[in-house]
C-alpha beads as a LAMMPS data file, in Angstrom:
LAMMPS data file: protein, C-alpha beads

81 atoms
80 bonds

1 atom types
1 bond types

-500.0 500.0 xlo xhi
-500.0 500.0 ylo yhi
-500.0 500.0 zlo zhi

Masses

1 110.0

Atoms # bond

1 1 1 300.055 -360.770 -117.001
2 1 1 297.251 -363.230 -117.718
3 1 1 297.194 -366.560 -119.503
4 1 1 294.356 -366.985 -121.985
5 1 1 293.238 -370.391 -123.222
6 1 1 291.046 -370.084 -126.306
7 1 1 288.945 -372.782 -127.889
8 1 1 289.870 -373.278 -131.543
9 1 1 288.219 -375.261 -134.295
10 1 1 290.188 -377.096 -136.992
11 1 1 288.155 -378.806 -139.695
12 1 1 288.555 -380.063 -143.255
13 1 1 287.279 -377.950 -146.142
14 1 1 287.668 -379.544 -149.587
15 1 1 291.450 -379.719 -150.220
16 1 1 292.547 -377.780 -147.138
17 1 1 291.943 -377.347 -143.417
18 1 1 290.369 -374.264 -141.917
19 1 1 291.054 -373.133 -138.379
20 1 1 289.462 -370.415 -136.335
21 1 1 289.000 -369.138 -132.827
22 1 1 285.292 -368.418 -132.250
23 1 1 286.013 -365.777 -129.572
24 1 1 288.376 -363.892 -131.911
25 1 1 286.838 -364.609 -135.309
26 1 1 285.358 -361.090 -135.575
27 1 1 288.902 -359.740 -135.073
28 1 1 290.538 -361.884 -137.755
29 1 1 291.127 -365.024 -135.682
30 1 1 290.951 -367.463 -138.607
31 1 1 293.298 -369.160 -141.032
32 1 1 293.738 -372.158 -143.320
33 1 1 296.488 -374.565 -144.385
34 1 1 296.793 -377.770 -146.403
35 1 1 297.236 -380.135 -143.449
36 1 1 295.522 -380.384 -140.088
37 1 1 298.846 -380.023 -138.264
38 1 1 299.764 -376.870 -140.193
39 1 1 296.307 -375.381 -139.565
40 1 1 296.595 -375.975 -135.814
41 1 1 300.128 -374.583 -135.735
42 1 1 299.081 -371.497 -137.663
43 1 1 295.938 -370.709 -135.655
44 1 1 298.025 -370.692 -132.495
45 1 1 300.131 -367.878 -133.938
46 1 1 297.078 -366.068 -135.311
47 1 1 295.451 -366.110 -131.854
48 1 1 298.662 -364.769 -130.276
49 1 1 299.011 -361.964 -132.833
50 1 1 295.312 -361.085 -132.670
51 1 1 295.372 -360.772 -128.883
52 1 1 298.553 -358.702 -128.927
53 1 1 297.130 -356.455 -131.648
54 1 1 293.944 -355.885 -129.682
55 1 1 295.928 -354.824 -126.619
56 1 1 298.158 -352.524 -128.697
57 1 1 295.040 -350.793 -130.014
58 1 1 293.549 -350.375 -126.542
59 1 1 290.941 -353.104 -126.998
60 1 1 290.100 -355.707 -124.391
61 1 1 290.912 -359.323 -125.108
62 1 1 287.728 -361.405 -124.694
63 1 1 287.487 -363.223 -121.375
64 1 1 284.135 -364.895 -122.050
65 1 1 282.096 -366.926 -122.784
66 1 1 283.529 -369.604 -120.507
67 1 1 283.128 -372.357 -123.103
68 1 1 285.329 -370.318 -125.497
69 1 1 287.891 -368.599 -123.232
70 1 1 289.542 -369.407 -119.916
71 1 1 291.691 -366.792 -118.222
72 1 1 294.246 -367.498 -115.505
73 1 1 296.300 -365.006 -113.530
74 1 1 300.027 -365.244 -114.125
75 1 1 301.984 -367.147 -116.736
76 1 1 301.159 -370.747 -117.571
77 1 1 302.069 -373.164 -120.355
78 1 1 299.451 -375.085 -122.311
79 1 1 300.239 -378.238 -124.282
80 1 1 298.173 -380.558 -126.451
81 1 1 298.981 -384.216 -125.997

Bonds

1 1 1 2
2 1 2 3
3 1 3 4
4 1 4 5
5 1 5 6
6 1 6 7
7 1 7 8
8 1 8 9
9 1 9 10
10 1 10 11
11 1 11 12
12 1 12 13
13 1 13 14
14 1 14 15
15 1 15 16
16 1 16 17
17 1 17 18
18 1 18 19
19 1 19 20
20 1 20 21
21 1 21 22
22 1 22 23
23 1 23 24
24 1 24 25
25 1 25 26
26 1 26 27
27 1 27 28
28 1 28 29
29 1 29 30
30 1 30 31
31 1 31 32
32 1 32 33
33 1 33 34
34 1 34 35
35 1 35 36
36 1 36 37
37 1 37 38
38 1 38 39
39 1 39 40
40 1 40 41
41 1 41 42
42 1 42 43
43 1 43 44
44 1 44 45
45 1 45 46
46 1 46 47
47 1 47 48
48 1 48 49
49 1 49 50
50 1 50 51
51 1 51 52
52 1 52 53
53 1 53 54
54 1 54 55
55 1 55 56
56 1 56 57
57 1 57 58
58 1 58 59
59 1 59 60
60 1 60 61
61 1 61 62
62 1 62 63
63 1 63 64
64 1 64 65
65 1 65 66
66 1 66 67
67 1 67 68
68 1 68 69
69 1 69 70
70 1 70 71
71 1 71 72
72 1 72 73
73 1 73 74
74 1 74 75
75 1 75 76
76 1 76 77
77 1 77 78
78 1 78 79
79 1 79 80
80 1 80 81
């Protein structure tokens, strides 16, 4: 098992917030919600589902570029404080 840490972007767009993962955007790694907190919460789940879906379909999960993705062996926990 590997732990992936993906860079995500959450930004306002008119009356909502858009969120996306640049490394996974071509695979559907984007979403939107009405608040910044909801957009961040949702993109976390989108990134998880996108990565799992890629593996299920025999695709490799991106491990680069280093400013977008960090990969660590084993299981880790990431928190935003």
